[in-house]
N, C-alpha and C positions, 0 to 999 in steps of 0.2 A: 546529509550523506546519502540517504535513501534515494532521493530524487536524482541526484547527480549520478549515482551508481546505476540506477535504472536506465538513464539516458545512455550510459556507456554500454550497458548490456544490449540496447536496442540494435546497435550495429552488429553484434554477435548473432542476435536472433534473426536478422535479415538473411543471414547465411545458413543458419541451422534449422529453423523451424519449418514445419510443413506449410505449403502454400495455403492461403486463405485463412487468416487469423480473425477475420471479421474487421469491420471498419475499413479505413483507407490504406492501411499498411500494418506492419508488425507492431504488436503491443510492446511498449517499453518494459512491461512487467512480465512478458512471456518468458518461458524457459526454452533453452535449446532442446530440441526433440530428436530422438532417433526413431527411425521408421522401419527398422528391420529387426530380425531376430537371428540367433545363431543356432547351430546344430545342437541337439540335446546331448548332455552328458550327465553323469551322476554328480551330486553335490560334492563328492569327495575327489572327483577328477579335476585336474588342472585344465581350464579351458584353453583352447588353442586358437580360437578365432580372434578377429580384431574388431574393435568397436567401430561403428559407422555413424557418421553425422549426415545431415541432409542439407542440400543447398537449394534455396528457393529462388527461382528465376521468374515465376509467373507474375505478370504485372498486376493482376487483380485477384483478390481473395475469393475463395469458393466456399469457405466454411460458414456456418450459421452460429450465432451465439445462443447459448442455452436460455430458455427452452427452445428446442428446435421448432421453428414455425412450419406450418403446412403451406402448400402452394395455393391454397384457396383464399381468394380475397376476402377481407372482412365484410360481412353483410352490411349493406348501406340502405337505410330507409329513404324512399323517394316519395315526393308529395306531388300528385297531379292537381291541376287547378280545381277540380270539382270532386276529387276522390280522397279517401283516407290513405294514410301511409301504408306501404307494403314492404315486407322484409324479404330479402332474398332467401331461397330455400337453404336449410342447413346442409353443409357439405358432408359427404361420407368421410369418416375418419380414415386417415392414412395409416395402414397397419405398420409400415416401415417406420414412420415418424413416432408412432406409439412405442414400437420396439426400441427405438433409439432413446426415448425418454426413460424407459426402464433400464437401458444399459448405462445411462448416466448415474444411476444408483450404485452401479458396480465400481465407479471411480472412488478412490480414496477421498476422505474428508479430513477436516482439521483435527479430528480426534485421534487420527493415526500418527500425527506429527507432534513434535515437542510444543510446549506452551509458547505462545507468541507468534506462531505461524498463521498466515491468513490465506484463504482461497481468493485468488485474484480473478480467475476467469475459467469458464468451461465452454467448450465448443463441440459441435457435432458436424461431421462430414459424411456425405453419402457417395463420394466418388474420389478417386485419386486424380491429381492434376497431371495431365499428360505432358505439360511443359516443365514439370519439376525435374531438376537434376539432383541426383543423390550420389554422394561420394562413392568411389569404387564402382561406378556404373550400376548400382543396384536398381536404378530406375528401369533397367532393361529386363527385370524379372518378368517373364511371360504372363504370370498370373496377377500382376499388379492391378490390371483393370477390373479384376473380379472382386475388388473390395466391396463388401456389402454396406458397411458403415464403420465409422470411427468416432470415438468420443475422447475428449482431452480435458484435463484439469491442470491448472498451474497454481503454485503456492509460493509465497515469499516469506522469509523470516522477518522478524520485527525490525532489524537494522537494514534490511534490503540487500544484504551482502550474500545471502544464500538463496538459491532457487531450487525448486522441486517440481518436476513435471511428470505426468503419467498419461499415456494414451492406451486405449483398448481398441484394436482393430479386429473386425470380424471378416473372415473369408470362408468360402466353402472349405470343409475340413481338409480335404486332400490338398487344396491349394495352400493352406496354411502350413502343412507339413512340407510341401515342395519348396516353400519359401526358405525354410531352414537350410536345406541342402544347397540351394542356390546361393544364399548368403555366404556360406562357408567357402564355397568354391571361388566366389568373387573376391572376398576380402583377405584370403590367405596371403596374398602378395601386396597388401595395402596397409602397412602398419602406421602410416603417417599421412596426413592430409592437410593441404593448405587452402584456405577459403579464398574467394575472389578478392576479399578485403585484405588479404595478406596475413590472416591469423593462422598460425600453425598449431595443429592439434596432435599431441603424442598420445597414443593409446596402447594399452597392454592388458592382457588378461589378469584378473585378480581372483584369488581363492577366497570365498566367503560363503556363509550359510545362505542357501537359496531355497525358495518355496517348493520347487519340484525338481525332478531330475531333468526336466525339459527347460532348464534355465541356464543362463550364462551371465557373467558379470565382468565388467571392464573398468579399469581406471583411465581417466582422461585428464590431460593437463594442457593448459594453454595460458598465454599471457594476454592481458587486456589492460590497456592504459598503464603499462608499466608494472602491473600487479599480477603475480602468479596465482592461478586458480587450479583446483583439483576437484575431481568429482567421480561419480560412478554412473555408468550406464548399464542397466540391467534389463534382460530380456526373458520373458516367461511365455511359454507356449502351453496352452491348455485347451483341449478340444479344438474348436474352430477359431479360437481367439489368440491374437498375438499382442501381448502386453509389453509396453516399453516404459521404463522408468529412468529418468535422468535427474540427477541432482549434483550441484557443485557449490563450492564455497572457497574463500581465500585459502591458499595453501597453508597447511598446518592445522586446519579446523578438524575437530573430532567428528568424522562422518558416521561413526558407529551409532550415534543417537538416532539416525534416520533409518537404520537397517530394520528395525522392528516394523516399520510401515510396509516394507516389501512383503512381509508375510501376511499382511491383511489383504493382499490382492486376490489370491486364489479363492478363499472362502466367500468373499463378496461376489465374485464372478460366478461361483457355483450356485449360490442362492438365486441370483438374478436370472441366470440362464435356465434354471428350473421353472421360472415363471413365464418364459417366453411363450410356450405353447399352452400353458395352464396358468392364466393370470391369478386364479384364486388358490394356487397351490399352498401359499402361506396365508395365515389369517391377517398378518400385518407385515407386508414386505419390508418396509423400512426397519421395523424392529427385528425382523429375521436377519437382515443384512448386518445390523449392529451385533446381534447375538453370535452370528457366524464368526466374527472377528474375535469375540471374547473366548471362544472355545480354544483349547490347546490345539496346536498344529505341528507341522514338521519342525518349526523353529524350536519348540520345547523338547521334542523327542531327540533332536540332534544333540541336545545337551546330555543325554543319557548314553550309556556305554554301547548299547546294542543298536543295530540297524532296524528301525521300526518301519513297517508298512502302514501307510495311512489310508483309511477307507474314504474319508472325505465327509463333508457336512451333509447331514440328512435329517429328515423328520423321524423321530423314534417310532418304532413299531413294537408290537407285542404287549399283550395285556398284563403280563407278569414281569416286565422288564425291571421293576424295582422290588421284586419279590425277595425280601429278606424278612424273616419273621412274619410272613404274610402281608407285608406292606402293599396296599392297593395303589392305584394310579392317583397319588395325591395331587398330581398336576391337574387332573380333571375335577377332583373333589373341591379344590380351592381355586378353580377356574383360571389357570395360567393363560396368559395372552399369547405366548409363543414358546415352543419347546424345540430345541435342536440338539443333535448329538454328533460326536465324532468318535471313531474308534481306531485302535492301533494294535498291531500284533507283530511279534518278531518271527515266530514260526507258527503257522496255522495249525499244526498238530499238537505242539507242546507248549506254545506260548513263549514268553508271558503275554497276557492279554490286558489291554487297557481300554476302558470305555468311559466316556464323559458325556453328560448332558447338562444343559443350562435351561432353566425355565424362568420366565419373567412373569410376575404376578401383578395385579392392578396397583398394589402399593406394598409398602413394607409391612403393614399390619397383616395383610393376607399371607405374605410369605412367612411371617412370624407364626401365625396360626398353623400353617403347613408344617413348619419345623416342630412345633409342639406335638402335632399329630405323628410325625415321623419318630420323634423321641419316645412317645408313649407306645408306639407299635413295635419299633425295633428295640425290643428289650427281652427277647426270649432266650432260651437255652439251646433250642434246636428248631429246625423248620424243614418243610418239604419244598423242593424246587418243582418246576413245572413238569419234570420227568418222573417225579415220585421219589427222587433220591433224598436222603436225610442229611442235612448239613448241621454240624455242631457250631455253636457260637462260643469261641474260645475267650474272647475278651472284648471290652468296650473301651479302647484306648482314648485318652484325652487328646484333643487337637486345639491349639490356640490360634486358629486362623479365622478370618472373616468376622462377621458380627456374632455368629454362633456356629457351632459345629457338633456333629454326632457321627461316630464311627463304630463299625462292628467288624471284628476279625473272625472269619469263619473257616471251617475245615470240613473235608469229606474224604472218606476212604471207600472208593467204589471199585467193583470188580472189573469194570470196563475201562474207565479213565484212570484208574489208580488213585493215588492220593493227590489231593489238590488243596491249596489254601487261597483264600481271597480276602479282600477288605472292601467293605462298602463305606464310603465317606459322603456325608451330606453337609454342605456348607452354605450358610445364608450370607449374602452380601446385599444389604438394602432390600429391594423388592425382588431379588433374584436368588435362586437356589441352584447350586451345581451339585451334581452327583458324580462321584468317581468310583469306578469298580476296577480293581486290579487283581488278577488271578495268576497264580503260578502252578505248574504241574510237576509233581515228583521233586519238589524242593520246598524248603521252608521260606515262608514269606518274610520279607524284611520290612517291618513297619516303618523304620526310619526312611526307607526309600519311598514308600507311599506318602509319608508326611512331606517329603521334599517335592514330590510330584504335585501334591495338593497345594503347596505354597506357590509353585509355579502357576498352577491353574488360577488361583485367587489373584495373583499379580496381574494376569492377563485380563481378568474381569475388571479389576480396579483401574487398570490403565486406560480403559475406554469409557469410564463412567463420568469423566469430567465434562 
């Protein structure tokens, strides 16, 4: 069934995918791909724009398969009749090609998808095809020629009946933003499109959790070989990047199992883009990418009642960031390989405040030793913070999460900030330790709420450990 269905999808891909898939024509296992984004809204607003597909008319591909090759010929040894072999000089590295290789790391991988999905293909492109026709005349976007680079990944389910595709396109930042407005104006009158092969696509906005307020999602339906298909096309704009995700399956398939992958997009991109100008920004870029997805994100906070502002993935700073009962930087003491954080706040003045870090150690033994150190240190009745204020430790509640956990409920009554309560939670999962700090001002902390947040955090870590 897989081979037959892929052959059927090939005719669809010839109409929808970007020009230049590599090889002599469209891959039978490629996904339909969208190449546009829609104007930003908040996740709670109902999108008003229409999904756009792409029509490929260029006779020859322009993309390169991963890894992206440079334009420099392979050095060839030559042998003169009476001389030894000589090797051509080493070419100067192409900065754009190196940047593209890094951007490939920002693409999703199989860990973000359900069990059984496989990565079929990745591609890199450095220019838009001027001959390509895009539905609703989106190919007329004036900034389209300013594409810096684009990378793409395609995945297939075990039965070959479901496809998932992601692209990340980089433009100058102003151009990326202009594209959003252009798309909205162009497709507002284009709710349906018929391909040259006669396939009719019905599209409509769909309300779903999205990774940023600069995101839109659509439902798309079409018929292929007598079978109805339904899917999602999701667009995310962050900084100078336009991310497009497309996935579809036979009508009636539960598509929610793929929604978690959408929230892995932005943190991966944040980590990789930080490394563009500073390649050594992270000790281990691939590990940092994985860790960024394990951190809680907008997806988790949307499940809470308040509207949380997300700061984004970053490297933790501050010598006393773990200061409860005088706890030192255990991450340095036990030589963690990588440490990342994310933080959230509802109101910058009164909170609540939520902070999380994840540290990965060389092995589970090192993380276990770190947890023993944490448990021995975080056992006081009171402690001073880095401003000299005294915090009281009210309780050490038990938490049955992860491989082991330790928590401390703390309180302060200060003349400046007033009364505040917080909870420090330390959880080990294998060779990783996550720290969660939750603080409320002028109210009593709900330990059950913190326990629920901790469970969500641990589920995210475990989801990506396979």
